[in-house]
PyMOL Python script that loads the backbone (N, CA, C, O; Angstrom):
from pymol import cmd

cmd.read_pdbstr("""\
ATOM      1  N   PRO A   1      91.893  88.034 144.083  1.00  0.00           N
ATOM      2  CA  PRO A   1      93.321  88.322 144.405  1.00  0.00           C
ATOM      3  C   PRO A   1      94.425  87.067 144.639  1.00  0.00           C
ATOM      4  O   PRO A   1      94.167  86.012 145.219  1.00  0.00           O
ATOM      5  N   ASP A   2      95.423  87.358 144.181  1.00  0.00           N
ATOM      6  CA  ASP A   2      96.248  86.270 144.431  1.00  0.00           C
ATOM      7  C   ASP A   2      96.905  86.775 145.739  1.00  0.00           C
ATOM      8  O   ASP A   2      96.734  87.939 146.103  1.00  0.00           O
ATOM      9  N   VAL A   3      97.736  85.805 146.519  1.00  0.00           N
ATOM     10  CA  VAL A   3      98.707  85.768 147.675  1.00  0.00           C
ATOM     11  C   VAL A   3      99.485  86.906 147.876  1.00  0.00           C
ATOM     12  O   VAL A   3      99.751  87.529 148.904  1.00  0.00           O
ATOM     13  N   ARG A   4      99.811  87.070 146.682  1.00  0.00           N
ATOM     14  CA  ARG A   4     101.070  88.559 146.652  1.00  0.00           C
ATOM     15  C   ARG A   4      99.970  89.778 146.677  1.00  0.00           C
ATOM     16  O   ARG A   4     100.369  90.912 146.939  1.00  0.00           O
ATOM     17  N   GLU A   5      98.897  89.590 146.463  1.00  0.00           N
ATOM     18  CA  GLU A   5      98.138  90.433 146.210  1.00  0.00           C
ATOM     19  C   GLU A   5      97.753  90.591 147.913  1.00  0.00           C
ATOM     20  O   GLU A   5      97.770  91.717 148.411  1.00  0.00           O
ATOM     21  N   VAL A   6      97.635  90.177 148.200  1.00  0.00           N
ATOM     22  CA  VAL A   6      96.852  90.072 149.557  1.00  0.00           C
ATOM     23  C   VAL A   6      97.879  90.850 150.370  1.00  0.00           C
ATOM     24  O   VAL A   6      97.660  92.000 150.751  1.00  0.00           O
ATOM     25  N   ILE A   7      99.072  90.152 150.639  1.00  0.00           N
ATOM     26  CA  ILE A   7     100.408  90.527 151.486  1.00  0.00           C
ATOM     27  C   ILE A   7     100.727  92.136 151.065  1.00  0.00           C
ATOM     28  O   ILE A   7     100.914  93.022 151.899  1.00  0.00           O
ATOM     29  N   LYS A   8     100.749  92.309 149.745  1.00  0.00           N
ATOM     30  CA  LYS A   8     101.031  93.782 149.650  1.00  0.00           C
ATOM     31  C   LYS A   8      99.832  94.700 150.136  1.00  0.00           C
ATOM     32  O   LYS A   8      99.972  95.795 150.681  1.00  0.00           O
ATOM     33  N   LEU A   9      98.763  94.142 149.881  1.00  0.00           N
ATOM     34  CA  LEU A   9      97.188  95.293 150.634  1.00  0.00           C
ATOM     35  C   LEU A   9      97.712  95.199 151.915  1.00  0.00           C
ATOM     36  O   LEU A   9      97.582  96.297 152.456  1.00  0.00           O
ATOM     37  N   LYS A  10      98.414  94.139 152.885  1.00  0.00           N
ATOM     38  CA  LYS A  10      98.428  94.261 154.003  1.00  0.00           C
ATOM     39  C   LYS A  10      99.610  94.800 154.785  1.00  0.00           C
ATOM     40  O   LYS A  10      99.759  95.096 155.970  1.00  0.00           O
ATOM     41  N   ALA A  11     100.326  94.825 153.818  1.00  0.00           N
ATOM     42  CA  ALA A  11     101.306  95.627 154.272  1.00  0.00           C
ATOM     43  C   ALA A  11     101.278  97.114 153.920  1.00  0.00           C
ATOM     44  O   ALA A  11     101.939  97.988 154.480  1.00  0.00           O
ATOM     45  N   ILE A  12     100.367  97.282 152.853  1.00  0.00           N
ATOM     46  CA  ILE A  12      99.861  98.859 152.594  1.00  0.00           C
ATOM     47  C   ILE A  12      98.758  99.358 153.937  1.00  0.00           C
ATOM     48  O   ILE A  12      98.824 100.479 154.443  1.00  0.00           O
ATOM     49  N   TYR A  13      97.860  98.391 154.330  1.00  0.00           N
ATOM     50  CA  TYR A  13      97.040  98.759 155.445  1.00  0.00           C
ATOM     51  C   TYR A  13      97.934  99.052 156.659  1.00  0.00           C
ATOM     52  O   TYR A  13      97.634 100.076 157.271  1.00  0.00           O
ATOM     53  N   GLU A  14      98.877  98.411 157.077  1.00  0.00           N
ATOM     54  CA  GLU A  14      99.988  98.368 158.180  1.00  0.00           C
ATOM     55  C   GLU A  14     100.333  99.925 158.215  1.00  0.00           C
ATOM     56  O   GLU A  14     100.121 100.714 159.136  1.00  0.00           O
ATOM     57  N   LEU A  15     100.907 100.159 157.002  1.00  0.00           N
ATOM     58  CA  LEU A  15     101.486 101.644 157.097  1.00  0.00           C
ATOM     59  C   LEU A  15     100.821 102.673 156.943  1.00  0.00           C
ATOM     60  O   LEU A  15     101.341 103.788 156.995  1.00  0.00           O
ATOM     61  N   LEU A  16      99.589 102.483 156.732  1.00  0.00           N
ATOM     62  CA  LEU A  16      98.487 103.438 156.858  1.00  0.00           C
ATOM     63  C   LEU A  16      98.157 103.445 158.278  1.00  0.00           C
ATOM     64  O   LEU A  16      98.129 104.569 158.779  1.00  0.00           O
ATOM     65  N   GLU A  17      97.912 102.504 159.013  1.00  0.00           N
ATOM     66  CA  GLU A  17      97.713 102.548 160.173  1.00  0.00           C
ATOM     67  C   GLU A  17      98.703 103.282 160.994  1.00  0.00           C
ATOM     68  O   GLU A  17      98.215 103.957 161.900  1.00  0.00           O
ATOM     69  N   THR A  18     100.271 103.295 160.841  1.00  0.00           N
ATOM     70  CA  THR A  18     101.403 103.459 161.459  1.00  0.00           C
ATOM     71  C   THR A  18     101.535 105.078 161.161  1.00  0.00           C
ATOM     72  O   THR A  18     102.156 105.878 161.861  1.00  0.00           O
ATOM     73  N   ILE A  19     100.775 105.377 159.910  1.00  0.00           N
ATOM     74  CA  ILE A  19     100.572 106.734 159.490  1.00  0.00           C
ATOM     75  C   ILE A  19      99.911 107.672 160.372  1.00  0.00           C
ATOM     76  O   ILE A  19     100.297 108.691 160.946  1.00  0.00           O
ATOM     77  N   THR A  20      98.502 106.876 160.310  1.00  0.00           N
ATOM     78  CA  THR A  20      97.312 107.305 161.163  1.00  0.00           C
ATOM     79  C   THR A  20      97.608 107.488 162.711  1.00  0.00           C
ATOM     80  O   THR A  20      96.991 108.327 163.366  1.00  0.00           O
ATOM     81  N   ASP A  21      98.748 106.523 163.367  1.00  0.00           N
ATOM     82  CA  ASP A  21      98.846 106.633 164.659  1.00  0.00           C
ATOM     83  C   ASP A  21      99.939 108.109 164.880  1.00  0.00           C
ATOM     84  O   ASP A  21      99.835 108.975 165.749  1.00  0.00           O
ATOM     85  N   LYS A  22     100.666 108.037 164.095  1.00  0.00           N
ATOM     86  CA  LYS A  22     101.701 109.336 164.012  1.00  0.00           C
ATOM     87  C   LYS A  22     101.278 110.873 163.986  1.00  0.00           C
ATOM     88  O   LYS A  22     101.807 111.881 164.455  1.00  0.00           O
ATOM     89  N   CYS A  23      99.651 110.565 162.958  1.00  0.00           N
ATOM     90  CA  CYS A  23      99.119 111.916 162.700  1.00  0.00           C
ATOM     91  C   CYS A  23      98.465 112.421 163.990  1.00  0.00           C
ATOM     92  O   CYS A  23      98.491 113.626 164.239  1.00  0.00           O
ATOM     93  N   GLU A  24      97.733 111.330 165.026  1.00  0.00           N
ATOM     94  CA  GLU A  24      97.232 111.320 166.206  1.00  0.00           C
ATOM     95  C   GLU A  24      98.280 111.840 166.989  1.00  0.00           C
ATOM     96  O   GLU A  24      98.023 112.926 167.508  1.00  0.00           O
ATOM     97  N   ASP A  25      99.248 111.424 167.186  1.00  0.00           N
ATOM     98  CA  ASP A  25     100.355 111.826 168.128  1.00  0.00           C
ATOM     99  C   ASP A  25     100.278 113.384 167.815  1.00  0.00           C
ATOM    100  O   ASP A  25     100.031 114.206 168.698  1.00  0.00           O
ATOM    101  N   VAL A  26     100.528 113.748 166.390  1.00  0.00           N
ATOM    102  CA  VAL A  26     100.649 115.408 166.257  1.00  0.00           C
ATOM    103  C   VAL A  26      99.715 116.198 166.456  1.00  0.00           C
ATOM    104  O   VAL A  26      99.880 117.361 166.824  1.00  0.00           O
ATOM    105  N   ALA A  27      98.636 115.672 166.240  1.00  0.00           N
ATOM    106  CA  ALA A  27      97.393 116.302 166.744  1.00  0.00           C
ATOM    107  C   ALA A  27      97.338 116.253 168.032  1.00  0.00           C
ATOM    108  O   ALA A  27      96.760 117.204 168.557  1.00  0.00           O
ATOM    109  N   ASN A  28      97.835 115.294 168.847  1.00  0.00           N
ATOM    110  CA  ASN A  28      97.694 115.716 170.436  1.00  0.00           C
ATOM    111  C   ASN A  28      99.012 116.669 170.868  1.00  0.00           C
ATOM    112  O   ASN A  28      98.987 117.460 171.810  1.00  0.00           O
ATOM    113  N   VAL A  29      99.742 116.520 170.313  1.00  0.00           N
ATOM    114  CA  VAL A  29     100.809 117.597 170.797  1.00  0.00           C
ATOM    115  C   VAL A  29     100.737 119.026 170.635  1.00  0.00           C
ATOM    116  O   VAL A  29     100.970 119.887 171.483  1.00  0.00           O
ATOM    117  N   ILE A  30     100.242 119.223 168.943  1.00  0.00           N
ATOM    118  CA  ILE A  30      99.183 120.347 168.943  1.00  0.00           C
ATOM    119  C   ILE A  30      97.944 121.020 169.579  1.00  0.00           C
ATOM    120  O   ILE A  30      97.812 122.214 169.312  1.00  0.00           O
ATOM    121  N   GLU A  31      97.177 120.548 170.239  1.00  0.00           N
ATOM    122  CA  GLU A  31      96.353 120.288 171.306  1.00  0.00           C
ATOM    123  C   GLU A  31      97.126 120.856 172.374  1.00  0.00           C
ATOM    124  O   GLU A  31      96.935 121.999 172.791  1.00  0.00           O
ATOM    125  N   GLY A  32      98.044 120.029 172.846  1.00  0.00           N
ATOM    126  CA  GLY A  32      98.320 120.342 173.968  1.00  0.00           C
ATOM    127  C   GLY A  32      99.440 121.793 174.245  1.00  0.00           C
ATOM    128  O   GLY A  32      99.648 122.321 175.337  1.00  0.00           O
ATOM    129  N   ILE A  33      99.977 122.157 173.047  1.00  0.00           N
ATOM    130  CA  ILE A  33     100.528 123.406 172.946  1.00  0.00           C
ATOM    131  C   ILE A  33      99.473 124.521 172.921  1.00  0.00           C
ATOM    132  O   ILE A  33      99.541 125.530 173.623  1.00  0.00           O
ATOM    133  N   ILE A  34      98.408 124.224 171.976  1.00  0.00           N
ATOM    134  CA  ILE A  34      97.397 125.186 172.275  1.00  0.00           C
ATOM    135  C   ILE A  34      96.722 125.585 173.474  1.00  0.00           C
ATOM    136  O   ILE A  34      96.388 126.737 173.751  1.00  0.00           O
ATOM    137  N   LEU A  35      96.538 124.529 174.186  1.00  0.00           N
ATOM    138  CA  LEU A  35      95.733 124.736 175.463  1.00  0.00           C
ATOM    139  C   LEU A  35      96.907 125.269 176.341  1.00  0.00           C
ATOM    140  O   LEU A  35      96.512 126.017 177.235  1.00  0.00           O
ATOM    141  N   GLU A  36      98.402 125.045 176.299  1.00  0.00           N
ATOM    142  CA  GLU A  36      99.186 126.036 177.073  1.00  0.00           C
ATOM    143  C   GLU A  36      99.059 127.184 176.810  1.00  0.00           C
ATOM    144  O   GLU A  36      98.828 127.993 177.709  1.00  0.00           O
ATOM    145  N   ASN A  37      99.172 127.554 175.543  1.00  0.00           N
ATOM    146  CA  ASN A  37      99.082 129.028 175.082  1.00  0.00           C
ATOM    147  C   ASN A  37      97.719 129.684 174.876  1.00  0.00           C
ATOM    148  O   ASN A  37      97.534 130.495 173.968  1.00  0.00           O
ATOM    149  N   SER A  38      96.730 129.298 175.774  1.00  0.00           N
ATOM    150  CA  SER A  38      95.381 129.785 175.779  1.00  0.00           C
ATOM    151  C   SER A  38      95.229 130.350 177.162  1.00  0.00           C
ATOM    152  O   SER A  38      94.163 130.860 177.506  1.00  0.00           O
TER     153      SER A  38
END
""", "prot")
cmd.dss("prot")
cmd.show_as("cartoon", "prot")
cmd.util.cbc("prot")
cmd.orient("prot")
């Protein structure tokens, strides 16, 4: 792969990492709500 491809892939992986982190935050909030209401 050429340099541009690598840069593009790096950006995509960083975005996926950010999305994964946000999903984890949401899961933690939901878990907290469930525990509060149980």
